[in-house]
matplotlib code that plots the C-alpha trace (Angstrom):
import matplotlib.pyplot as plt

x = [70.5, 70.0, 67.0, 67.4, 65.5, 66.2, 63.1, 63.3, 60.3, 59.5, 58.4, 61.4, 62.8, 65.8, 63.7, 60.8, 59.4, 62.8, 63.1, 59.6, 60.4, 63.6, 61.9, 59.0, 61.6, 63.6, 60.6, 59.2, 62.6, 62.5, 59.0, 59.9, 63.0, 61.2, 58.4, 61.1, 62.9, 59.7, 58.9, 62.4, 62.1, 58.7, 60.0, 63.0, 61.1, 59.1, 62.1, 63.5, 66.9, 68.3, 71.9, 73.4, 76.6, 77.3, 80.5, 82.3, 81.5, 84.7, 85.2, 86.4, 85.3, 83.6, 81.8, 79.8, 76.7, 76.6, 75.7, 72.4, 69.2, 65.9, 63.1, 59.8]
y = [-63.0, -59.8, -59.6, -58.6, -55.3, -54.7, -54.9, -57.4, -56.7, -58.7, -55.6, -53.5, -51.4, -53.7, -56.8, -57.9, -54.5, -53.3, -56.4, -55.8, -52.1, -53.0, -55.6, -53.2, -50.5, -52.8, -54.2, -50.7, -49.6, -52.8, -52.0, -48.4, -49.4, -52.2, -49.7, -47.2, -50.0, -51.0, -47.4, -46.9, -50.2, -49.3, -45.8, -47.3, -50.2, -47.7, -45.6, -46.6, -45.7, -45.4, -45.9, -43.2, -43.7, -47.1, -47.5, -44.9, -46.3, -47.2, -49.9, -47.6, -44.1, -41.5, -40.0, -43.1, -41.5, -39.3, -42.3, -42.9, -40.9, -41.3, -42.1, -40.5]
z = [74.0, 72.1, 69.9, 66.3, 65.9, 62.2, 60.1, 57.2, 55.0, 51.9, 50.1, 50.9, 48.0, 48.0, 48.1, 46.0, 45.2, 44.0, 41.7, 40.3, 39.7, 37.9, 35.8, 34.8, 34.0, 31.8, 30.0, 29.4, 27.9, 25.7, 24.5, 23.7, 21.7, 19.9, 18.8, 17.6, 15.7, 13.9, 13.0, 11.5, 9.6, 8.2, 7.1, 5.4, 3.8, 1.7, 0.7, -2.7, -3.9, -7.5, -8.4, -10.6, -12.5, -11.0, -13.1, -11.0, -7.6, -5.8, -3.2, -0.4, -0.8, 1.4, -1.7, -2.5, -1.1, -4.2, -6.3, -4.6, -5.1, -3.4, -5.7, -4.7]

ax = plt.figure().add_subplot(projection="3d")
ax.plot(x, y, z, "-o")
ax.set_aspect("equal")
plt.show()
């Protein structure tokens, strides 16, 4: 009977080590995106807007941004 000469290591890049690397990579991307989302939320939470001429705001219009002003 022929002996199986292929090496089947537990820590092969396709095995356990590959799974650990993929998990670490995905978790690091998740942490980075979470930190960026928190930073964006904190920046926008302290930005206040004021409505100007709210009687002329239309339901569907591309020019509605003109009715908002940032209050500093």
